[in-house]
C-alpha positions as a Python dict, from the first residue, in 0.01 Angstrom:
ca = {
    (1, 'M'): (0, 0, 0),
    (2, 'H'): (-127, -322, -137),
    (3, 'I'): (-161, -627, 81),
    (4, 'W'): (127, -809, -65),
    (5, 'Q'): (362, -503, -17),
    (6, 'H'): (240, -496, 347),
    (7, 'C'): (331, -845, 398),
    (8, 'Q'): (662, -805, 230),
    (9, 'V'): (754, -514, 463),
    (10, 'A'): (636, -731, 758),
    (11, 'A'): (844, -1033, 641),
    (12, 'R'): (1160, -828, 583),
    (13, 'S'): (1131, -694, 950),
    (14, 'F'): (1071, -1049, 1094),
    (15, 'R'): (1368, -1188, 1295),
    (16, 'C'): (1414, -1550, 1426),
    (17, 'G'): (1270, -1587, 1771),
    (18, 'D'): (1051, -1274, 1747),
    (19, 'T'): (668, -1290, 1768),
    (20, 'P'): (539, -1234, 1426),
    (21, 'S'): (266, -999, 1549),
    (22, 'R'): (248, -812, 1221),
    (23, 'L'): (229, -1123, 1036),
    (24, 'S'): (-68, -1264, 1220),
    (25, 'S'): (-288, -976, 1100),
    (26, 'P'): (-580, -1070, 887),
    (27, 'A'): (-420, -861, 606),
    (28, 'C'): (-108, -1085, 625),
    (29, 'Y'): (-311, -1408, 610),
    (30, 'R'): (-491, -1272, 310),
    (31, 'G'): (-173, -1169, 164),
    (32, 'R'): (-9, -1508, 228),
    (33, 'R'): (-283, -1673, 40),
    (34, 'L'): (-244, -1425, -252),
    (35, 'W'): (134, -1503, -264),
    (36, 'T'): (77, -1876, -278),
    (37, 'S'): (-197, -1841, -541),
    (38, 'T'): (22, -1653, -781),
    (39, 'D'): (303, -1899, -807),
    (40, 'A'): (324, -1851, -1181),
    (41, 'K'): (420, -1484, -1146),
    (42, 'V'): (639, -1475, -843),
    (43, 'R'): (787, -1727, -592),
    (44, 'S'): (556, -1821, -315),
    (45, 'V'): (659, -1702, 31),
    (46, 'K'): (551, -1894, 331),
    (47, 'V'): (483, -1679, 633),
    (48, 'S'): (513, -1889, 952),
    (49, 'G'): (642, -1870, 1305),
    (50, 'T'): (946, -2056, 1204),
    (51, 'C'): (1230, -1845, 1050),
    (52, 'N'): (1371, -1974, 723),
    (53, 'M'): (1658, -1748, 598),
    (54, 'N'): (1669, -1924, 267),
    (55, 'E'): (1315, -1804, 182),
    (56, 'S'): (1325, -1513, -89),
    (57, 'I'): (1105, -1213, -108),
    (58, 'P'): (960, -1156, -446),
    (59, 'V'): (1089, -821, -590),
    (60, 'M'): (1003, -678, -938),
    (61, 'D'): (1302, -576, -1147),
    (62, 'P'): (1283, -183, -1143),
    (63, 'R'): (1364, -190, -1508),
    (64, 'C'): (1032, -334, -1582),
    (65, 'T'): (844, -34, -1466),
    (66, 'G'): (1076, 241, -1579),
    (67, 'K'): (1110, 421, -1914),
    (68, 'P'): (1240, 255, -2232),
    (69, 'P'): (1607, 226, -2241),
    (70, 'L'): (1842, 464, -2411),
    (71, 'A'): (2002, 381, -2747),
    (72, 'M'): (2342, 331, -2590),
    (73, 'D'): (2189, 103, -2335),
    (74, 'I'): (2057, -132, -2609),
    (75, 'I'): (2389, -127, -2795),
    (76, 'L'): (2601, -217, -2493),
    (77, 'Q'): (2360, -509, -2394),
    (78, 'L'): (2339, -658, -2740),
    (79, 'D'): (2443, -1028, -2764),
    (80, 'L'): (2548, -1217, -3092),
    (81, 'F'): (2197, -1295, -3177),
    (82, 'G'): (2091, -934, -3096),
    (83, 'I'): (2375, -789, -3322),
    (84, 'I'): (2272, -1005, -3612),
    (85, 'L'): (1899, -928, -3571),
    (86, 'Y'): (1946, -554, -3555),
    (87, 'S'): (2199, -554, -3847),
    (88, 'V'): (1962, -754, -4059),
    (89, 'L'): (1667, -525, -3982),
    (90, 'T'): (1862, -216, -4024),
    (91, 'F'): (2001, -337, -4365),
    (92, 'M'): (1625, -414, -4479),
    (93, 'A'): (1520, -71, -4383),
    (94, 'A'): (1802, 106, -4562),
    (95, 'T'): (1767, -120, -4863),
    (96, 'S'): (1385, -29, -4875),
    (97, 'M'): (1477, 348, -4870),
    (98, 'L'): (1740, 298, -5155),
    (99, 'I'): (1487, 114, -5368),
    (100, 'F'): (1227, 385, -5304),
    (101, 'L'): (1499, 654, -5414),
    (102, 'E'): (1565, 466, -5721),
    (103, 'E'): (1205, 428, -5801),
    (104, 'C'): (1163, 809, -5763),
    (105, 'L'): (1438, 865, -6007),
    (106, 'Y'): (1264, 629, -6259),
    (107, 'I'): (926, 799, -6203),
    (108, 'Y'): (1070, 1126, -6242),
    (109, 'K'): (1214, 1038, -6595),
    (110, 'K'): (953, 804, -6716),
    (111, 'V'): (608, 913, -6577),
    (112, 'P'): (385, 1209, -6707),
    (113, 'A'): (411, 1524, -6498),
    (114, 'H'): (52, 1510, -6359),
    (115, 'K'): (111, 1163, -6215),
    (116, 'K'): (459, 1205, -6074),
    (117, 'S'): (398, 1330, -5711),
    (118, 'T'): (95, 1105, -5669),
    (119, 'I'): (286, 776, -5763),
    (120, 'I'): (588, 885, -5551),
    (121, 'W'): (365, 940, -5249),
    (122, 'V'): (196, 606, -5277),
    (123, 'N'): (525, 419, -5343),
    (124, 'G'): (690, 579, -5029),
    (125, 'A'): (428, 431, -4783),
    (126, 'A'): (614, 103, -4721),
    (127, 'P'): (981, 254, -4727),
    (128, 'V'): (889, 541, -4496),
    (129, 'I'): (705, 323, -4253),
    (130, 'G'): (988, 72, -4246),
    (131, 'T'): (1253, 357, -4190),
    (132, 'M'): (1058, 512, -3907),
    (133, 'S'): (1026, 165, -3764),
    (134, 'C'): (1407, 119, -3773),
    (135, 'L'): (1447, 458, -3599),
    (136, 'G'): (1187, 343, -3333),
    (137, 'M'): (1389, 10, -3288),
    (138, 'W'): (1713, 172, -3224),
    (139, 'I'): (1562, 458, -3025),
    (140, 'P'): (1289, 314, -2815),
    (141, 'R'): (1201, 639, -2632),
    (142, 'A'): (1115, 803, -2970),
    (143, 'T'): (860, 530, -3063),
    (144, 'M'): (557, 763, -3000),
    (145, 'F'): (713, 1031, -3247),
    (146, 'T'): (808, 762, -3526),
    (147, 'D'): (477, 602, -3501),
    (148, 'M'): (300, 937, -3538),
    (149, 'T'): (511, 1022, -3849),
    (150, 'S'): (420, 701, -3996),
    (151, 'A'): (59, 736, -3940),
    (152, 'C'): (45, 1092, -4080),
    (153, 'Y'): (239, 1004, -4400),
    (154, 'F'): (-1, 709, -4458),
    (155, 'A'): (-309, 933, -4411),
    (156, 'I'): (-172, 1137, -4697),
    (157, 'V'): (-123, 822, -4890),
    (158, 'V'): (-490, 727, -4837),
    (159, 'F'): (-589, 1039, -5025),
    (160, 'K'): (-310, 1005, -5285),
    (161, 'F'): (-431, 661, -5374),
    (162, 'L'): (-775, 787, -5452),
    (163, 'I'): (-628, 1053, -5682),
    (164, 'L'): (-400, 795, -5842),
    (165, 'M'): (-694, 593, -5956),
    (166, 'I'): (-870, 899, -6086),
    (167, 'E'): (-546, 1004, -6278),
    (168, 'E'): (-487, 660, -6407),
    (169, 'V'): (-842, 672, -6571),
    (170, 'G'): (-763, 1016, -6729),
    (171, 'G'): (-823, 1269, -6478),
    (172, 'D'): (-1155, 1434, -6346),
    (173, 'E'): (-1300, 1494, -6686),
    (174, 'A'): (-1250, 1140, -6807),
    (175, 'F'): (-1385, 1011, -6489),
    (176, 'L'): (-1700, 1228, -6521),
    (177, 'R'): (-1721, 1119, -6895),
    (178, 'R'): (-1702, 753, -6824),
    (179, 'G'): (-1969, 827, -6537),
    (180, 'T'): (-2240, 897, -6797),
    (181, 'K'): (-2279, 515, -6837),
    (182, 'H'): (-2225, 418, -6481),
    (183, 'K'): (-2329, 477, -6118),
    (184, 'L'): (-2130, 446, -5802),
    (185, 'R'): (-2199, 155, -5567),
    (186, 'I'): (-2171, 293, -5217),
    (187, 'S'): (-2254, -33, -5023),
    (188, 'T'): (-1882, -104, -4978),
    (189, 'G'): (-1658, -137, -4690),
    (190, 'P'): (-1553, -44, -4442),
    (191, 'C'): (-1878, 167, -4369),
    (192, 'C'): (-2166, 1, -4565),
    (193, 'C'): (-2050, -340, -4677),
    (194, 'C'): (-2338, -490, -4471),
    (195, 'C'): (-2604, -272, -4652),
    (196, 'P'): (-2649, -401, -5016),
    (197, 'C'): (-2995, -238, -5036),
    (198, 'L'): (-2827, 108, -5046),
    (199, 'P'): (-2919, 294, -5379),
    (200, 'Y'): (-2655, 371, -5626),
    (201, 'A'): (-2519, 718, -5649),
    (202, 'A'): (-2488, 910, -5991),
    (203, 'I'): (-2130, 1017, -6084),
    (204, 'T'): (-2144, 1403, -6086),
    (205, 'R'): (-1904, 1675, -6004),
    (206, 'R'): (-2067, 1701, -5659),
    (207, 'S'): (-2019, 1325, -5587),
    (208, 'L'): (-1658, 1337, -5717),
    (209, 'F'): (-1602, 1638, -5476),
    (210, 'L'): (-1733, 1448, -5181),
    (211, 'L'): (-1515, 1140, -5266),
    (212, 'K'): (-1200, 1365, -5255),
    (213, 'L'): (-1328, 1542, -4953),
    (214, 'G'): (-1381, 1226, -4758),
    (215, 'S'): (-1032, 1112, -4788),
    (216, 'F'): (-866, 1462, -4776),
    (217, 'Q'): (-1025, 1545, -4437),
    (218, 'F'): (-812, 1246, -4292),
    (219, 'A'): (-494, 1363, -4448),
    (220, 'V'): (-551, 1712, -4282),
    (221, 'L'): (-706, 1628, -3952),
    (222, 'K'): (-456, 1331, -3876),
    (223, 'V'): (-175, 1594, -3894),
    (224, 'V'): (-380, 1822, -3677),
    (225, 'F'): (-448, 1568, -3405),
    (226, 'T'): (-89, 1457, -3411),
    (227, 'I'): (33, 1802, -3345),
    (228, 'L'): (-223, 1833, -3066),
    (229, 'S'): (-115, 1504, -2908),
    (230, 'I'): (256, 1617, -2906),
    (231, 'V'): (161, 1942, -2753),
    (232, 'L'): (-41, 1769, -2479),
    (233, 'W'): (256, 1517, -2426),
    (234, 'T'): (493, 1811, -2359),
    (235, 'N'): (234, 1925, -2099),
    (236, 'G'): (219, 1572, -1946),
    (237, 'T'): (-153, 1523, -2030),
    (238, 'F'): (-109, 1280, -2318),
    (239, 'D'): (-7, 918, -2240),
    (240, 'L'): (-69, 626, -2466),
    (241, 'A'): (-64, 401, -2158),
    (242, 'D'): (-321, 617, -1985),
    (243, 'L'): (-663, 457, -2072),
    (244, 'S'): (-860, 630, -1793),
    (245, 'I'): (-1177, 840, -1891),
    (246, 'T'): (-973, 1158, -1792),
    (247, 'G'): (-684, 1082, -2021),
    (248, 'S'): (-671, 1259, -2344),
    (249, 'A'): (-541, 960, -2547),
    (250, 'I'): (-877, 768, -2488),
    (251, 'W'): (-1059, 1059, -2652),
    (252, 'I'): (-829, 1134, -2946),
    (253, 'N'): (-744, 789, -3060),
    (254, 'P'): (-1111, 669, -3109),
    (255, 'F'): (-1183, 996, -3296),
    (256, 'V'): (-908, 955, -3519),
    (257, 'G'): (-1017, 601, -3583),
    (258, 'I'): (-1371, 733, -3693),
    (259, 'L'): (-1196, 961, -3933),
    (260, 'T'): (-992, 676, -4072),
    (261, 'I'): (-1297, 466, -4152),
    (262, 'I'): (-1462, 761, -4326),
    (263, 'A'): (-1155, 827, -4541),
    (264, 'L'): (-1124, 461, -4641),
    (265, 'W'): (-1498, 453, -4768),
    (266, 'P'): (-1437, 679, -5072),
    (267, 'V'): (-1136, 492, -5175),
    (268, 'A'): (-1322, 166, -5157),
    (269, 'I'): (-1608, 317, -5375),
    (270, 'T'): (-1371, 452, -5636),
    (271, 'F'): (-1185, 103, -5644),
    (272, 'M'): (-1510, -70, -5698),
    (273, 'H'): (-1612, 158, -5964),
    (274, 'L'): (-1272, 144, -6165),
    (275, 'R'): (-1141, -199, -6088),
    (276, 'T'): (-1257, -342, -6435),
    (277, 'T'): (-1136, -43, -6635),
    (278, 'L'): (-792, -33, -6455),
    (279, 'R'): (-742, -404, -6457),
    (280, 'T'): (-462, -391, -6716),
    (281, 'I'): (-250, -166, -6500),
    (282, 'K'): (-283, -419, -6212),
    (283, 'I'): (-493, -195, -6000),
    (284, 'I'): (-607, -492, -5798),
    (285, 'P'): (-277, -599, -5674),
    (286, 'K'): (-186, -240, -5612),
    (287, 'Y'): (-496, -200, -5392),
    (288, 'A'): (-407, -520, -5206),
    (289, 'M'): (-50, -380, -5117),
    (290, 'Y'): (-223, -49, -5004),
    (291, 'Q'): (-472, -234, -4785),
    (292, 'L'): (-188, -461, -4650),
    (293, 'V'): (12, -149, -4545),
    (294, 'L'): (-302, -24, -4370),
    (295, 'I'): (-365, -339, -4179),
    (296, 'L'): (4, -404, -4076),
    (297, 'S'): (88, -54, -3989),
    (298, 'Q'): (-240, 24, -3801),
    (299, 'L'): (-429, -279, -3705),
    (300, 'Q'): (-127, -515, -3628),
    (301, 'S'): (57, -247, -3422),
    (302, 'A'): (-261, -155, -3235),
    (303, 'I'): (-329, -525, -3129),
    (304, 'I'): (38, -569, -3014),
    (305, 'N'): (46, -235, -2821),
    (306, 'I'): (-280, -330, -2644),
    (307, 'L'): (-148, -663, -2545),
    (308, 'A'): (176, -490, -2416),
    (309, 'L'): (-26, -238, -2215),
    (310, 'N'): (-224, -519, -2049),
    (311, 'G'): (91, -706, -1948),
    (312, 'T'): (29, -995, -2181),
    (313, 'I'): (368, -948, -2326),
    (314, 'A'): (617, -1029, -2059),
    (315, 'C'): (881, -778, -1936),
    (316, 'A'): (1246, -846, -2058),
    (317, 'P'): (1489, -602, -1887),
    (318, 'P'): (1592, -352, -1991),
    (319, 'F'): (1247, -341, -2172),
    (320, 'S'): (916, -310, -1975),
    (321, 'S'): (623, -496, -2103),
    (322, 'A'): (499, -198, -2305),
    (323, 'A'): (841, -106, -2450),
    (324, 'R'): (897, -467, -2541),
    (325, 'G'): (560, -464, -2722),
    (326, 'Y'): (657, -155, -2912),
    (327, 'M'): (981, -316, -3002),
    (328, 'M'): (817, -619, -3141),
    (329, 'S'): (581, -416, -3351),
    (330, 'Q'): (879, -218, -3499),
    (331, 'Q'): (1073, -524, -3582),
    (332, 'L'): (785, -693, -3759),
    (333, 'L'): (702, -376, -3952),
    (334, 'I'): (1059, -355, -4077),
    (335, 'L'): (1041, -703, -4227),
    (336, 'E'): (698, -666, -4371),
    (337, 'M'): (763, -326, -4530),
    (338, 'F'): (1073, -446, -4684),
    (339, 'I'): (873, -740, -4862),
    (340, 'I'): (591, -482, -4953),
    (341, 'T'): (857, -243, -5099),
    (342, 'L'): (990, -509, -5338),
    (343, 'V'): (641, -607, -5447),
    (344, 'T'): (537, -238, -5500),
    (345, 'R'): (830, -169, -5716),
    (346, 'L'): (740, -463, -5955),
    (347, 'L'): (379, -318, -5970),
    (348, 'Y'): (455, 49, -6049),
    (349, 'R'): (754, 8, -6266),
    (350, 'R'): (586, 3, -6607),
    (351, 'L'): (527, 213, -6919),
    (352, 'Y'): (252, 482, -6833),
    (353, 'D'): (56, 504, -7154),
    (354, 'P'): (-289, 642, -7169),
    (355, 'L'): (-589, 402, -7142),
    (356, 'P'): (-788, 332, -7438),
    (357, 'E'): (-1131, 491, -7458),
    (358, 'E'): (-1398, 278, -7302),
    (359, 'E'): (-1611, 90, -7542),
    (360, 'C'): (-1965, -27, -7494),
    (361, 'D'): (-1978, -409, -7424),
    (362, 'D'): (-2304, -561, -7336),
    (363, 'N'): (-2114, -879, -7231),
    (364, 'E'): (-1900, -702, -6979),
    (365, 'N'): (-1909, -863, -6650),
    (366, 'T'): (-1875, -573, -6405),
    (367, 'K'): (-2024, -484, -6075),
    (368, 'M'): (-2086, -128, -6202),
    (369, 'V'): (-2449, -60, -6273),
    (370, 'T'): (-2536, 120, -6588),
    (371, 'L'): (-2798, 383, -6610),
    (372, 'Q'): (-2997, 183, -6855),
    (373, 'K'): (-3006, -117, -6613),
    (374, 'A'): (-3097, 118, -6334),
    (375, 'V'): (-3410, 232, -6519),
}
């Protein structure tokens, strides 16, 4: 029992006229000082020999330490502002999904067959994450599963965006053919952006295979670790709030983070190599949207969840501190993914004509290094 709990029990058993023997112990005096020093969190309780029946004992709301509320509990406790907020966010998530479905229909009719699935996967990142966030907002106890679903989908999108850039330039053979005049700059983020002295790599079938493998491993292993996490959760050994060395989350999550960094590196290398060639199809804003989805869905959510687990985000019954942090993250993601969905639709709704053959231009200002210059 903590010191303040010991003193709380002693204060409850104290009656007027009794000798406060339990309250005179050194532990209670330390507890009295602890109570009065934490006035910002609980009401200070003065323990003295004179009985004051108006003094209140600080008691934490049990809903601040329990599980997230059920969906029906949320609906029953919504006020006018809550009804408007939840309705608007649900409308945004539903609209995002409808826009995505309409875009899929357009892509199916207008886009060449070898690009259809890739563009649909990349376009679906924001709508899928927004829809999963909406489900997590209405059903807080399913937040872990909705977040895992979004993360698995985006892991596949990372690989698909790499394939998209290669397909836009004409496929593997066209990529290799253009590589006869250029080399790959590997000193890019997120792994080696601080190492400009790294040598340039030649574009070969082996290097192209390594680029694809670097992103593909994340798409596969992320799903594997997600399934493993769910299995461990059913056994009671996986808890996102358990950050102890014996918890499984503290080992799985950092390893997945390393896999994420490794997967993002080939995409950045390919983008730096093709950004000038694919400028006419707006590859730079497309890459910016892809990076924005990554930052908002992964980094922003992680920061909010860490603050919630540390108690920085205050409890608001029926939501505990952790549940409230997850709720704030879901609501922000719905709004952000809705905006990204609208922007993405404008970027990908175009005529998909083949790119013209690359011409030699000595005055071209590009960060790709030619073989002649390397020599």
